[in-house]
C-alpha distance (Angstrom), angle and dihedral (degrees) to the residues before:
residue distance angle dihedral
X1 . . .
X2 3.80 . .
X3 3.78 132.7 .
X4 3.82 86.9 -105.7
X5 3.82 88.2 60.1
X6 3.81 89.0 48.9
X7 3.79 89.1 50.9
X8 3.80 90.4 54.1
X9 3.81 94.9 45.0
X10 3.82 93.5 49.9
X11 3.81 95.2 36.6
X12 3.79 85.3 -126.4
X13 3.76 130.6 169.3
X14 3.78 120.4 -133.9
X15 3.79 111.7 -118.2
X16 3.79 93.4 179.1
X17 3.79 139.2 -8.3
X18 3.80 105.6 43.1
X19 3.82 87.6 158.7
X20 3.84 90.5 57.6
X21 3.81 98.7 54.9
X22 3.80 91.7 106.2
X23 3.82 90.0 73.6
X24 3.78 112.6 122.6
X25 3.80 118.6 -114.5
X26 3.79 119.2 -158.8
X27 3.79 103.3 151.8
X28 3.77 138.6 28.7
X29 3.78 135.0 -157.4
X30 3.81 121.6 -161.7
X31 3.77 118.9 -162.2
X32 3.80 143.8 132.3
X33 3.80 98.2 -156.1
X34 3.80 117.8 85.5
X35 3.81 90.7 -155.3
X36 3.81 90.9 57.6
X37 3.80 91.6 45.9
X38 3.79 89.0 56.9
X39 3.80 94.9 41.2
X40 3.79 101.2 45.1
X41 3.81 112.2 18.9
X42 3.79 120.4 90.1
X43 3.78 130.9 -149.0
X44 3.78 118.2 -82.1
X45 3.81 93.1 32.9
X46 3.80 127.1 129.6
X47 3.80 109.3 -120.3
X48 3.81 113.8 -141.9
X49 3.80 116.5 -170.6
X50 3.77 146.9 147.3
X51 3.80 90.0 -149.1
X52 3.80 102.7 104.3
X53 3.78 109.6 -173.5
X54 3.83 135.6 111.2
X55 3.82 91.9 -99.8
X56 3.80 89.6 68.8
X57 3.80 91.3 58.7
X58 3.79 92.6 48.5
X59 3.80 89.7 47.2
X60 3.81 90.8 50.5
X61 3.80 89.1 53.5
X62 3.81 92.5 49.4
X63 3.80 92.7 48.7
X64 3.83 91.2 44.0
X65 3.81 93.1 -123.9
X66 3.80 118.7 -171.1
X67 3.82 88.4 -134.4
X68 3.79 146.6 -37.1
X69 3.79 128.6 -112.1
X70 3.79 118.2 -163.7
X71 3.80 109.6 -155.8
X72 3.79 133.5 -161.9
X73 3.81 97.0 45.4
X74 3.79 94.2 -74.8
X75 3.80 116.5 -173.3
X76 3.79 120.9 -130.5
X77 3.81 118.0 -134.1
X78 3.81 126.0 -158.0
X79 3.82 96.7 -91.0
X80 3.79 89.4 48.5
X81 3.79 92.0 48.9
X82 3.82 90.1 50.4
X83 3.82 90.9 53.1
X84 3.80 91.4 47.1
X85 3.79 96.0 49.8
X86 3.80 94.0 45.4
X87 3.81 92.0 54.2
X88 3.78 132.5 80.4
X89 3.79 92.8 -133.9
X90 3.82 122.2 105.0
X91 3.80 110.9 -126.4
X92 3.80 126.5 -160.0
X93 3.80 133.0 177.7
X94 3.78 131.0 -151.8
X95 3.78 134.7 -175.9
X96 3.81 90.4 -136.9
X97 3.80 114.8 104.4
X98 3.80 121.9 -116.5
X99 3.81 98.2 -95.9
X100 3.79 95.0 48.7
X101 3.81 92.7 44.1
X102 3.80 91.3 53.5
X103 3.79 92.0 44.8
X104 3.80 93.0 51.7
X105 3.79 92.4 48.4
X106 3.81 92.6 46.4
X107 3.80 89.6 48.9
X108 3.82 88.3 56.1
X109 3.80 95.3 49.9
X110 3.80 106.9 -87.5
X111 3.79 108.6 138.8
X112 3.77 126.8 -152.2
X113 3.79 115.3 -99.0
X114 3.78 113.9 -103.9
X115 3.76 115.4 -136.9
X116 3.79 114.6 -110.8
X117 3.79 96.0 1.0
X118 3.81 122.9 114.0
X119 3.80 113.3 -111.6
């Protein structure tokens, strides 16, 4: 599955990285704590979160995420937009809440990331 497929499934808008939507997505990780993102998520994972701040983008870069999905219709302010556009991570946003977003993606074959295992 690609990020473009994820966009369709979640009825998401692309905030940044339209040209990167062909990236393959195999696993997802849903979390609202940056410390847990760093501790448990593995590279190549799609990060799904309702935490919309610049730290999430930096964390996604550090963990080598395939992309970020902001759930719950979060708005992006100017500092957030600056972080997004200076990154190399595609960022999407959906109005679906976290639970439903994860359920839809799981239903379409995205598996949960497994801690410490290569993706």
